[in-house]
MDAnalysis code that builds the backbone (N, CA, C; Angstrom):
import MDAnalysis as mda
import numpy as np

u = mda.Universe.empty(663, n_residues=221, atom_resindex=np.repeat(np.arange(221), 3), trajectory=True)
u.add_TopologyAttr("name", ["N", "CA", "C"] * 221)
u.add_TopologyAttr("resid", np.arange(1, 222))
u.add_TopologyAttr("resname", ["MET", "ARG", "LEU", "LEU", "LEU", "ILE", "GLU", "ASP", "ASP", "LEU", "PRO", "ILE", "ALA", "ASN", "ALA", "LEU", "GLN", "GLU", "GLY", "PHE", "SER", "HIS", "ALA", "GLY", "ILE", "SER", "VAL", "ASP", "HIS", "LEU", "ILE", "ARG", "ALA", "ASP", "ALA", "ALA", "GLU", "SER", "ALA", "LEU", "LYS", "LEU", "THR", "ALA", "TYR", "ASP", "LEU", "VAL", "ILE", "VAL", "ASP", "LEU", "GLU", "LEU", "PRO", "GLY", "MET", "ASN", "GLY", "LEU", "GLU", "LEU", "ILE", "ARG", "ARG", "LEU", "ARG", "ARG", "LYS", "GLN", "ILE", "LEU", "LEU", "PRO", "ILE", "LEU", "VAL", "LEU", "THR", "ALA", "ARG", "ASP", "ALA", "ILE", "GLU", "ASP", "ARG", "VAL", "LYS", "GLY", "LEU", "ASP", "THR", "GLY", "ALA", "ASP", "ASP", "TYR", "LEU", "VAL", "LYS", "PRO", "PHE", "LEU", "LEU", "PRO", "GLU", "LEU", "LEU", "ALA", "ARG", "ILE", "ARG", "ALA", "LEU", "VAL", "ARG", "ARG", "SER", "GLN", "ALA", "ALA", "SER", "SER", "SER", "ASP", "LEU", "ALA", "PHE", "GLY", "SER", "LEU", "HIS", "LEU", "TYR", "LEU", "ASN", "LEU", "ARG", "THR", "ALA", "SER", "LEU", "ASP", "ASP", "VAL", "PRO", "LEU", "GLU", "LEU", "THR", "GLY", "ARG", "GLU", "TRP", "ASP", "VAL", "LEU", "GLN", "HIS", "LEU", "MET", "LEU", "ALA", "ALA", "PRO", "ARG", "VAL", "VAL", "PRO", "LYS", "GLN", "LYS", "LEU", "ALA", "GLU", "SER", "LEU", "GLY", "ASN", "TRP", "ASP", "SER", "GLU", "ILE", "SER", "PRO", "ASN", "ALA", "ILE", "GLU", "ILE", "TYR", "ILE", "SER", "ARG", "LEU", "ARG", "ASN", "LYS", "LEU", "SER", "GLU", "SER", "GLY", "ALA", "THR", "ILE", "ARG", "THR", "VAL", "ARG", "GLY", "ILE", "GLY", "TYR", "ARG", "LEU", "GLU", "LEU", "PRO"])
u.atoms.positions = np.array([
    [-4.304, -9.795, -14.302],
    [-5.444, -8.906, -14.128],
    [-6.575, -9.632, -13.513],
    [-7.300, -8.870, -12.737],
    [-8.497, -9.530, -11.913],
    [-9.606, -8.649, -12.063],
    [-10.811, -9.106, -12.498],
    [-12.040, -8.371, -12.656],
    [-13.109, -8.799, -11.594],
    [-14.036, -7.831, -11.676],
    [-15.239, -8.204, -10.845],
    [-16.528, -8.015, -11.787],
    [-17.123, -9.096, -12.026],
    [-18.275, -9.275, -12.945],
    [-19.526, -9.276, -12.052],
    [-20.451, -8.301, -12.304],
    [-21.652, -8.267, -11.687],
    [-22.942, -8.414, -12.759],
    [-23.452, -9.679, -12.874],
    [-24.192, -10.044, -13.744],
    [-25.191, -11.255, -13.448],
    [-26.588, -10.892, -13.667],
    [-27.440, -11.916, -13.140],
    [-28.010, -12.985, -14.135],
    [-27.484, -12.697, -15.250],
    [-27.821, -13.714, -16.365],
    [-26.608, -14.761, -16.355],
    [-27.034, -15.951, -15.690],
    [-26.117, -16.983, -15.637],
    [-25.251, -17.601, -16.802],
    [-26.196, -17.793, -17.988],
    [-25.512, -18.166, -18.973],
    [-24.322, -17.214, -19.634],
    [-24.728, -15.876, -19.587],
    [-23.809, -15.002, -20.117],
    [-22.676, -14.958, -19.283],
    [-22.899, -15.015, -17.790],
    [-21.942, -14.724, -16.633],
    [-20.636, -15.980, -16.914],
    [-21.435, -17.356, -17.220],
    [-20.736, -18.441, -17.275],
    [-19.759, -18.330, -18.612],
    [-20.185, -17.823, -19.672],
    [-19.589, -17.757, -20.993],
    [-18.476, -16.620, -20.819],
    [-18.489, -15.637, -19.964],
    [-17.703, -14.557, -19.754],
    [-16.562, -15.098, -18.984],
    [-16.901, -15.983, -17.948],
    [-15.856, -16.569, -17.079],
    [-14.853, -17.401, -17.862],
    [-15.496, -18.161, -18.775],
    [-14.750, -19.169, -19.692],
    [-13.724, -18.213, -20.536],
    [-14.521, -17.174, -20.952],
    [-13.540, -16.522, -21.965],
    [-12.451, -15.776, -21.337],
    [-12.688, -15.164, -20.144],
    [-11.463, -14.495, -19.501],
    [-10.754, -15.281, -19.094],
    [-11.176, -16.725, -18.699],
    [-9.978, -17.605, -18.289],
    [-9.168, -17.925, -19.415],
    [-9.540, -18.110, -20.790],
    [-8.713, -18.545, -21.793],
    [-7.904, -17.335, -22.015],
    [-8.318, -15.947, -21.814],
    [-7.496, -14.942, -22.024],
    [-6.647, -14.684, -20.952],
    [-6.414, -15.434, -19.926],
    [-5.512, -15.145, -18.723],
    [-5.965, -14.189, -17.603],
    [-7.341, -13.941, -17.688],
    [-7.771, -13.014, -16.801],
    [-8.469, -13.704, -15.666],
    [-8.208, -13.212, -14.396],
    [-9.097, -13.852, -13.181],
    [-10.374, -13.041, -13.194],
    [-11.410, -13.754, -12.679],
    [-12.723, -12.945, -12.692],
    [-13.706, -13.606, -11.382],
    [-14.064, -12.660, -10.633],
    [-15.092, -12.920, -9.612],
    [-16.384, -12.580, -10.039],
    [-17.426, -13.356, -9.812],
    [-18.823, -13.216, -10.160],
    [-19.687, -12.933, -9.092],
    [-20.606, -12.046, -9.241],
    [-21.500, -11.537, -8.273],
    [-22.923, -11.376, -9.018],
    [-24.065, -11.846, -8.475],
    [-25.290, -11.818, -9.057],
    [-26.049, -10.261, -8.907],
    [-25.790, -9.983, -7.510],
    [-26.384, -8.791, -7.038],
    [-25.232, -7.764, -6.757],
    [-25.860, -6.432, -7.096],
    [-24.868, -5.330, -6.991],
    [-24.624, -5.056, -5.361],
    [-25.561, -5.351, -4.534],
    [-25.418, -5.063, -3.197],
    [-24.168, -5.539, -2.567],
    [-23.601, -6.639, -3.012],
    [-22.464, -7.450, -2.355],
    [-21.188, -6.727, -3.111],
    [-21.343, -5.775, -3.868],
    [-20.282, -5.377, -4.593],
    [-19.300, -4.501, -3.711],
    [-19.745, -3.604, -2.918],
    [-18.822, -2.738, -2.188],
    [-17.935, -3.623, -1.156],
    [-18.674, -4.714, -0.706],
    [-17.915, -5.444, 0.197],
    [-16.760, -6.235, -0.457],
    [-17.127, -6.732, -1.421],
    [-15.902, -7.451, -2.329],
    [-14.869, -6.639, -2.844],
    [-15.289, -5.318, -3.136],
    [-14.325, -4.221, -3.345],
    [-13.365, -3.914, -2.342],
    [-13.931, -3.931, -0.977],
    [-13.293, -3.589, 0.283],
    [-12.123, -4.629, 0.420],
    [-12.400, -5.877, 0.028],
    [-11.701, -7.136, 0.432],
    [-10.602, -7.492, -0.503],
    [-10.969, -7.204, -1.767],
    [-10.259, -7.818, -2.955],
    [-9.685, -6.397, -3.805],
    [-8.476, -6.674, -4.314],
    [-7.914, -5.316, -5.336],
    [-8.352, -5.879, -6.661],
    [-9.050, -5.206, -7.283],
    [-9.574, -5.323, -8.717],
    [-9.012, -4.425, -9.736],
    [-8.965, -4.868, -11.014],
    [-8.488, -3.909, -11.811],
    [-9.542, -2.997, -12.566],
    [-10.716, -3.637, -12.782],
    [-11.889, -3.180, -13.462],
    [-13.080, -3.914, -13.001],
    [-14.174, -3.178, -12.990],
    [-15.691, -3.920, -12.638],
    [-16.253, -3.882, -13.902],
    [-17.107, -4.793, -14.308],
    [-17.987, -4.951, -15.204],
    [-19.363, -5.151, -14.605],
    [-20.402, -4.286, -14.922],
    [-21.701, -4.381, -14.249],
    [-22.922, -4.145, -15.415],
    [-23.793, -5.109, -15.166],
    [-25.131, -4.987, -15.920],
    [-25.852, -3.883, -15.236],
    [-26.748, -3.169, -16.177],
    [-27.832, -2.268, -15.370],
    [-28.896, -2.860, -14.721],
    [-29.499, -4.027, -15.477],
    [-30.733, -4.644, -14.778],
    [-30.277, -5.724, -13.982],
    [-30.318, -5.370, -12.667],
    [-29.882, -6.515, -11.429],
    [-31.046, -6.374, -10.649],
    [-31.153, -7.533, -9.891],
    [-32.109, -7.682, -8.811],
    [-31.527, -6.849, -7.501],
    [-32.602, -6.180, -6.921],
    [-32.196, -5.240, -5.876],
    [-31.604, -3.873, -6.295],
    [-30.512, -3.489, -5.911],
    [-29.892, -2.283, -6.412],
    [-29.545, -2.461, -7.913],
    [-29.690, -1.553, -8.641],
    [-29.501, -1.589, -10.063],
    [-27.881, -0.887, -10.509],
    [-27.604, -1.284, -11.570],
    [-26.296, -0.897, -11.999],
    [-25.741, 0.508, -11.831],
    [-26.884, 1.321, -12.345],
    [-26.521, 2.768, -12.198],
    [-26.249, 3.075, -10.848],
    [-27.076, 2.695, -9.745],
    [-27.118, 3.134, -8.485],
    [-25.740, 2.610, -7.897],
    [-25.241, 1.476, -8.279],
    [-24.070, 1.123, -7.753],
    [-22.879, 1.926, -8.321],
    [-22.849, 2.289, -9.597],
    [-21.802, 3.205, -9.972],
    [-21.744, 4.509, -9.422],
    [-23.126, 5.037, -9.269],
    [-23.136, 6.350, -8.401],
    [-22.800, 6.328, -6.939],
    [-22.987, 5.138, -6.284],
    [-22.373, 4.860, -4.859],
    [-21.011, 4.886, -4.774],
    [-20.455, 4.120, -6.118],
    [-18.845, 3.891, -5.862],
    [-18.228, 5.143, -6.153],
    [-18.829, 6.024, -7.024],
    [-18.078, 7.021, -7.352],
    [-18.406, 8.147, -6.298],
    [-19.196, 8.083, -5.572],
    [-19.540, 9.182, -4.547],
    [-18.251, 8.568, -3.315],
    [-17.992, 7.434, -3.156],
    [-16.984, 6.962, -2.405],
    [-15.600, 7.193, -2.818],
    [-15.458, 7.887, -3.865],
    [-14.059, 8.039, -4.479],
    [-13.514, 6.821, -4.973],
    [-14.127, 5.635, -5.225],
    [-13.833, 4.494, -5.739],
    [-13.527, 4.672, -7.511],
    [-12.435, 4.904, -7.923],
    [-11.978, 5.271, -9.231],
    [-11.582, 4.330, -10.182],
    [-11.596, 3.019, -9.580],
    [-11.202, 1.938, -10.795],
    [-12.219, 1.970, -11.843],
    [-11.681, 1.617, -12.965],
    [-12.451, 1.653, -14.309],
    [-13.816, 0.728, -14.106],
    [-14.928, 1.271, -14.643],
    [-16.199, 0.684, -14.724],
    [-16.691, 0.469, -16.072],
    [-17.040, -0.790, -16.568],
    [-17.364, -0.977, -17.840],
    [-19.067, -1.506, -17.738],
    [-19.935, -0.749, -18.455],
    [-21.150, -1.183, -18.312],
    [-21.371, -2.219, -19.597],
    [-22.272, -3.412, -19.144],
    [-22.206, -4.333, -20.238],
    [-23.847, -4.608, -20.132],
    [-24.860, -4.184, -20.831],
    [-26.187, -4.193, -20.832],
    [-26.841, -4.343, -22.267],
    [-27.970, -4.606, -22.033],
    [-28.897, -4.939, -23.368],
    [-29.428, -3.548, -23.583],
    [-29.620, -2.656, -22.852],
    [-30.083, -1.191, -22.981],
    [-29.311, -0.515, -24.241],
    [-29.916, -0.328, -25.201],
    [-29.062, 0.376, -26.347],
    [-29.455, 1.595, -26.775],
    [-30.409, 2.147, -26.040],
    [-30.781, 3.659, -26.418],
    [-29.789, 4.664, -25.954],
    [-29.824, 5.628, -26.766],
    [-28.484, 6.756, -26.609],
    [-28.705, 7.421, -25.312],
    [-29.810, 7.476, -24.767],
    [-30.319, 7.997, -23.420],
    [-29.721, 7.186, -22.243],
    [-29.786, 5.807, -22.508],
    [-29.048, 4.983, -21.634],
    [-27.574, 5.082, -21.592],
    [-27.115, 5.114, -22.758],
    [-25.459, 5.201, -22.944],
    [-25.252, 6.453, -22.107],
    [-25.851, 7.690, -22.476],
    [-25.371, 9.204, -21.975],
    [-25.691, 8.977, -20.487],
    [-26.756, 8.418, -19.751],
    [-26.868, 8.357, -18.473],
    [-25.764, 7.549, -17.893],
    [-25.622, 6.243, -18.406],
    [-24.538, 5.489, -17.769],
    [-23.099, 6.128, -17.840],
    [-22.659, 6.813, -18.750],
    [-21.445, 7.343, -18.670],
    [-21.495, 8.557, -17.789],
    [-22.531, 9.374, -17.894],
    [-22.505, 10.569, -17.064],
    [-22.479, 10.108, -15.640],
    [-23.119, 9.039, -15.163],
    [-23.199, 8.637, -13.874],
    [-21.781, 8.274, -13.272],
    [-20.880, 7.803, -14.344],
    [-19.553, 7.594, -13.898],
    [-18.958, 6.437, -14.243],
    [-19.504, 5.666, -15.352],
    [-19.086, 4.731, -16.073],
    [-17.929, 5.176, -17.009],
    [-16.883, 4.282, -17.066],
    [-15.777, 4.572, -18.156],
    [-16.122, 4.135, -19.459],
    [-16.900, 3.281, -19.727],
    [-17.461, 2.489, -21.037],
    [-18.559, 2.028, -20.986],
    [-19.263, 1.749, -22.315],
    [-20.630, 1.153, -22.315],
    [-20.638, 0.256, -23.545],
    [-20.761, -0.905, -23.256],
    [-21.030, -1.923, -24.474],
    [-22.612, -2.535, -24.408],
    [-22.882, -2.562, -25.452],
    [-24.342, -3.377, -25.543],
    [-24.252, -4.763, -25.946],
    [-25.149, -5.399, -25.358],
    [-25.180, -6.713, -25.812],
    [-26.131, -6.935, -26.760],
    [-26.018, -7.699, -27.790],
    [-24.937, -8.861, -27.873],
    [-23.687, -8.216, -28.249],
    [-22.580, -8.848, -27.996],
    [-21.314, -8.295, -28.236],
    [-20.292, -9.468, -28.636],
    [-19.161, -8.960, -29.046],
    [-18.137, -9.928, -29.384],
    [-16.877, -9.816, -28.221],
    [-16.574, -11.170, -27.899],
    [-15.577, -11.088, -26.980],
    [-14.282, -10.383, -27.136],
    [-13.771, -10.525, -28.500],
    [-12.460, -9.794, -28.710],
    [-12.696, -8.318, -28.455],
    [-13.750, -7.709, -28.706],
    [-14.080, -6.463, -28.509],
    [-13.980, -6.056, -27.144],
    [-14.845, -6.883, -26.354],
    [-14.853, -6.602, -24.764],
    [-13.519, -6.740, -24.360],
    [-12.726, -7.620, -24.771],
    [-11.227, -7.923, -24.087],
    [-10.320, -6.498, -24.493],
    [-10.633, -6.073, -25.689],
    [-9.878, -5.052, -26.032],
    [-10.165, -3.825, -25.379],
    [-11.627, -3.527, -24.866],
    [-11.983, -2.497, -24.268],
    [-11.483, -2.569, -22.806],
    [-11.485, -3.842, -22.114],
    [-11.162, -3.966, -20.918],
    [-9.496, -3.635, -20.807],
    [-8.633, -4.011, -21.787],
    [-7.349, -3.766, -21.582],
    [-7.006, -2.409, -21.834],
    [-7.764, -1.497, -22.833],
    [-7.692, -0.231, -22.842],
    [-7.879, 0.815, -21.421],
    [-9.111, 0.295, -20.994],
    [-9.389, 0.850, -19.665],
    [-8.345, 0.508, -18.503],
    [-7.741, -0.541, -18.442],
    [-6.979, -0.837, -17.526],
    [-5.649, -0.118, -17.629],
    [-5.402, -0.068, -18.888],
    [-3.883, 0.719, -19.242],
    [-4.167, 2.219, -18.875],
    [-5.376, 2.676, -19.154],
    [-5.488, 4.181, -18.896],
    [-5.347, 4.272, -17.249],
    [-6.114, 3.544, -16.572],
    [-6.184, 3.556, -14.984],
    [-4.775, 3.585, -14.412],
    [-4.019, 2.821, -15.075],
    [-2.605, 2.481, -14.387],
    [-1.903, 3.539, -15.003],
    [-2.257, 4.660, -15.466],
    [-1.549, 5.902, -15.947],
    [-0.396, 5.381, -17.032],
    [-0.434, 4.423, -17.679],
    [0.727, 4.037, -18.784],
    [0.197, 4.906, -19.894],
    [1.132, 5.728, -20.172],
    [1.195, 6.729, -21.435],
    [1.381, 5.920, -22.739],
    [1.886, 4.885, -22.553],
    [2.279, 4.051, -23.772],
    [2.156, 2.753, -23.315],
    [2.296, 1.690, -24.439],
    [2.069, 0.316, -24.312],
    [3.415, -0.258, -23.796],
    [4.368, 0.548, -23.529],
    [5.695, 0.156, -23.033],
    [6.202, 0.403, -21.730],
    [6.374, -0.489, -20.996],
    [6.852, -0.002, -19.592],
    [8.378, -0.547, -19.464],
    [9.220, 0.473, -19.333],
    [10.592, 0.312, -18.905],
    [11.122, 0.385, -17.686],
    [12.177, -0.496, -17.428],
    [12.930, -0.284, -16.136],
    [14.266, -0.849, -16.303],
    [15.056, 0.107, -16.479],
    [16.450, -0.370, -16.883],
    [16.587, -0.903, -18.236],
    [17.070, -2.063, -18.458],
    [17.261, -2.491, -19.791],
    [15.940, -3.496, -19.869],
    [15.054, -3.338, -18.990],
    [13.899, -4.411, -19.039],
    [12.608, -3.801, -19.918],
    [12.094, -4.288, -20.582],
    [10.832, -3.704, -21.286],
    [9.743, -4.625, -21.209],
    [8.467, -3.884, -20.948],
    [7.298, -4.767, -20.984],
    [6.262, -4.282, -21.866],
    [5.550, -5.010, -22.936],
    [4.813, -4.409, -24.007],
    [3.417, -4.768, -23.433],
    [2.707, -4.019, -23.073],
    [1.214, -4.329, -22.451],
    [0.418, -4.778, -23.473],
    [0.471, -4.283, -24.763],
    [-0.487, -4.506, -25.728],
    [-0.212, -6.235, -26.132],
    [0.857, -6.352, -26.280],
    [1.517, -7.812, -26.781],
    [1.586, -8.792, -25.562],
    [1.693, -8.339, -24.457],
    [1.990, -9.229, -23.204],
    [3.291, -10.009, -23.339],
    [4.319, -9.290, -23.832],
    [5.451, -9.742, -24.088],
    [6.753, -8.807, -23.400],
    [7.997, -9.367, -23.180],
    [8.853, -8.536, -22.597],
    [10.128, -8.782, -23.167],
    [11.115, -7.911, -22.985],
    [12.526, -8.064, -23.567],
    [13.608, -7.611, -22.582],
    [14.715, -8.274, -22.806],
    [15.838, -7.769, -21.921],
    [17.058, -7.367, -22.789],
    [17.478, -6.077, -22.849],
    [18.477, -5.713, -23.834],
    [18.002, -6.089, -25.293],
    [16.704, -5.533, -25.536],
    [16.200, -5.956, -26.909],
    [16.187, -7.428, -27.285],
    [16.430, -8.297, -26.297],
    [16.156, -9.761, -26.747],
    [14.769, -10.249, -25.788],
    [13.914, -10.886, -26.857],
    [12.883, -11.514, -26.020],
    [13.070, -12.164, -24.850],
    [12.278, -11.819, -23.637],
    [12.366, -12.586, -22.533],
    [11.198, -13.527, -22.348],
    [11.258, -14.733, -22.220],
    [10.424, -15.874, -22.080],
    [9.786, -15.878, -20.745],
    [8.469, -15.478, -20.614],
    [7.602, -15.534, -19.457],
    [6.374, -16.203, -19.597],
    [6.160, -16.964, -18.365],
    [4.720, -17.481, -18.432],
    [3.711, -16.239, -18.056],
    [2.543, -16.582, -18.352],
    [1.333, -15.636, -18.221],
    [1.452, -15.214, -16.563],
    [1.686, -15.963, -15.614],
    [1.704, -15.435, -14.231],
    [2.776, -14.779, -13.987],
    [4.018, -15.100, -14.455],
    [5.341, -14.377, -14.280],
    [5.150, -12.883, -14.885],
    [4.387, -13.061, -16.057],
    [4.249, -11.449, -16.642],
    [3.247, -10.566, -15.785],
    [2.310, -11.176, -15.148],
    [1.473, -10.382, -14.507],
    [2.285, -9.872, -13.200],
    [2.975, -10.932, -12.660],
    [3.608, -10.464, -11.299],
    [4.789, -9.187, -11.756],
    [5.577, -9.514, -12.932],
    [6.370, -8.410, -13.303],
    [5.639, -7.032, -13.558],
    [4.490, -7.095, -14.305],
    [3.848, -5.892, -14.604],
    [3.547, -5.200, -13.302],
    [3.046, -5.813, -12.273],
    [2.579, -5.186, -11.158],
    [4.014, -4.571, -10.418],
    [5.037, -5.293, -10.434],
    [6.307, -4.725, -9.846],
    [6.699, -3.502, -10.529],
    [6.607, -3.630, -11.972],
    [7.195, -2.442, -12.700],
    [6.258, -1.189, -12.613],
    [4.994, -1.407, -12.483],
    [4.187, -0.190, -12.391],
    [4.264, 0.395, -10.820],
    [4.560, -0.300, -10.123],
    [4.705, 0.171, -8.571],
    [6.088, 0.800, -8.364],
    [6.956, 0.225, -8.987],
    [8.537, 0.523, -8.753],
    [8.651, 2.123, -8.632],
    [9.294, 2.722, -7.563],
    [10.214, 1.899, -6.616],
    [9.376, 1.451, -5.439],
    [8.025, 1.433, -5.460],
    [7.162, 1.164, -4.200],
    [7.100, -0.170, -4.069],
    [6.753, -0.534, -2.734],
    [6.629, -2.066, -2.415],
    [5.241, -2.390, -2.879],
    [5.032, -3.653, -3.482],
    [3.946, -4.388, -3.752],
    [3.652, -5.410, -2.861],
    [2.618, -5.213, -2.023],
    [2.233, -6.281, -0.911],
    [1.965, -7.592, -1.674],
    [2.718, -8.668, -0.943],
    [2.421, -10.019, -1.342],
    [1.050, -10.393, -1.454],
    [0.139, -9.825, -0.540],
    [-1.315, -10.184, -0.561],
    [-2.019, -9.635, -1.715],
    [-1.587, -8.355, -2.168],
    [-2.208, -7.857, -3.376],
    [-1.893, -8.683, -4.744],
    [-0.603, -9.135, -4.449],
    [-0.207, -9.879, -5.845],
    [-1.173, -11.178, -5.820],
    [-1.292, -11.860, -4.865],
    [-2.054, -13.019, -4.694],
    [-3.551, -12.616, -5.023],
    [-4.036, -11.664, -4.555],
    [-5.448, -11.331, -5.029],
    [-5.646, -10.982, -6.444],
    [-4.577, -10.359, -6.858],
    [-4.818, -9.941, -8.566],
    [-4.448, -11.146, -9.328],
    [-3.885, -12.117, -8.832],
    [-3.671, -13.342, -9.837],
    [-4.599, -14.362, -9.663],
    [-5.163, -14.374, -8.535],
    [-6.436, -15.601, -8.225],
    [-7.818, -15.111, -8.474],
    [-8.611, -15.884, -7.967],
    [-10.082, -15.558, -8.179],
    [-10.964, -16.482, -6.871],
    [-11.855, -16.113, -6.756],
    [-12.604, -16.907, -5.482],
    [-12.597, -18.391, -5.371],
    [-12.722, -18.980, -6.745],
    [-12.732, -20.412, -6.811],
    [-11.329, -20.945, -7.017],
    [-10.194, -20.241, -6.970],
    [-8.989, -20.703, -7.125],
    [-7.948, -19.624, -6.740],
    [-7.843, -19.460, -5.575],
    [-7.021, -18.542, -4.865],
    [-5.475, -18.983, -4.990],
    [-4.610, -17.969, -5.176],
    [-3.092, -18.054, -5.440],
    [-2.652, -18.062, -4.046],
    [-1.793, -18.963, -3.667],
    [-1.205, -19.047, -2.285],
    [0.137, -18.254, -2.234],
    [0.293, -17.659, -0.882],
    [1.611, -17.014, -0.995],
    [2.817, -17.939, -1.354],
    [2.895, -19.232, -1.179],
    [3.853, -20.040, -1.652],
    [4.031, -19.880, -3.196],
    [2.910, -19.873, -3.696],
    [2.942, -19.609, -5.242],
    [3.535, -18.541, -5.704],
    [3.054, -17.335, -5.009],
    [3.815, -16.084, -5.227],
    [5.379, -16.171, -5.114],
    [5.864, -16.768, -4.150],
    [7.210, -16.861, -3.743],
    [7.960, -17.669, -4.962],
    [7.189, -18.847, -5.644],
    [7.799, -19.511, -6.694],
    [7.915, -18.569, -7.928],
    [7.005, -17.666, -8.252],
    [6.980, -16.835, -9.411],
    [8.035, -15.738, -9.220],
    [8.174, -15.341, -7.924],
    [9.301, -14.320, -7.596],
    [10.774, -14.962, -7.953],
    [10.804, -16.099, -7.495],
    [12.066, -16.987, -7.534],
    [12.287, -17.054, -9.187],
    [11.459, -17.523, -9.688],
    [11.651, -17.694, -11.445],
    [12.070, -16.409, -12.014],
    [11.276, -15.174, -11.718],
    [11.731, -13.984, -12.153],
    [12.944, -13.531, -11.776],
    [13.381, -13.790, -10.644],
    [14.850, -13.419, -10.106],
    [15.908, -14.004, -11.008],
    [15.599, -15.303, -11.244],
    [16.523, -15.998, -12.273],
    [16.524, -15.538, -13.625],
    [15.315, -15.208, -13.995],
    [15.363, -14.757, -15.395],
    [15.779, -13.137, -15.681],
    [15.794, -12.423, -14.477],
    [16.147, -11.067, -14.491],
    [17.694, -10.959, -14.228],
    [18.422, -12.202, -13.959],
    [19.754, -11.796, -13.348],
    [20.804, -11.056, -14.155],
    [20.557, -11.068, -15.340],
    [21.449, -10.423, -16.342],
    [21.053, -9.098, -16.496],
    [19.766, -8.701, -15.941],
    [19.204, -7.284, -16.258],
    [19.854, -6.092, -15.384],
    [20.415, -6.508, -14.201],
    [20.526, -5.506, -13.222],
    [19.551, -5.136, -12.174],
    [18.294, -5.450, -12.598],
    [17.152, -5.283, -11.686],
    [17.030, -6.468, -10.740],
    [16.822, -6.007, -9.655],
    [16.666, -6.919, -8.476],
    [15.246, -6.860, -7.808],
    [14.753, -8.010, -7.603],
    [13.410, -8.015, -6.748],
    [13.570, -8.396, -5.475],
    [13.481, -7.021, -4.673],
    [13.880, -7.226, -3.212],
    [12.744, -7.527, -2.437],
    [13.047, -8.471, -1.470],
    [12.036, -8.894, -0.401],
    [11.947, -8.095, 0.860],
    [10.853, -7.491, 0.940],
    [10.703, -6.517, 2.169],
    [9.883, -7.299, 3.267],
    [10.524, -7.790, 4.186],
    [10.070, -9.042, 4.835],
    [8.880, -8.292, 5.649],
    [7.799, -9.303, 5.574],
    [6.490, -9.164, 6.329],
    [5.610, -8.290, 5.517],
    [6.092, -7.729, 4.262],
    [5.187, -6.868, 3.473],
    [5.001, -7.315, 2.074],
    [6.084, -7.411, 1.367],
    [5.984, -7.815, 0.064],
    [7.111, -7.514, -0.809],
    [7.405, -7.079, -2.071],
    [8.466, -7.283, -2.917],
    [8.468, -5.824, -3.570],
    [9.857, -5.457, -3.946],
    [9.927, -4.068, -4.699],
    [10.990, -4.371, -5.668],
    [10.871, -3.757, -6.928],
    [11.638, -3.696, -7.936],
    [12.762, -2.715, -7.939],
    [14.089, -3.105, -7.896],
    [15.230, -2.018, -7.617],
    [16.065, -2.294, -8.854],
    [16.976, -1.056, -9.028],
    [18.116, -0.977, -9.964],
    [19.180, -0.730, -8.871],
    [20.472, -0.999, -9.506],
    [21.648, -0.996, -8.547],
    [21.702, 0.525, -8.305],
])
């Protein structure tokens, strides 16, 4: 999972980045909302977290502009504004959730997971592909009802492939989703994760097909 955080309070931003890192979430940080639209054009994000009080363009105006452009990825407002009028305005403008500072990190992480699940149109916390199952809430997997041992990166790659199946997932999108600006994932690393997954899925009947020059597709016989 990869997030875009727009927050001008550096201590809060740094604490969030550290917390997300421990949770296995990649995050890119911006101080100003003005740069958000360019970042969204260049990188595939799963969710945007935005403060309302920002230098230059404020958070509400950014949300309004993104929705006008039919950018529909989830947006979570994280702000010190706690008045009911502010909450209503934020949600009516186009935010999907609204959390007031100070907050607890476990609650923020739970809200993020819920928003991403809904945006991926997952009607349950279980993705199935043949005998392969992925449990989104627990970040675990099973094969023929036997637990499948996956690293965090392998799990993320498999989630992208299962959500997209039978469509092709571009290699660049996988790299962007797993990395962040400070630590980009190389195409070679993606190939390593794919190779490991192929070995672990060899008994499942599912195949990760390489579509030359584009990316990967999860297939059944």
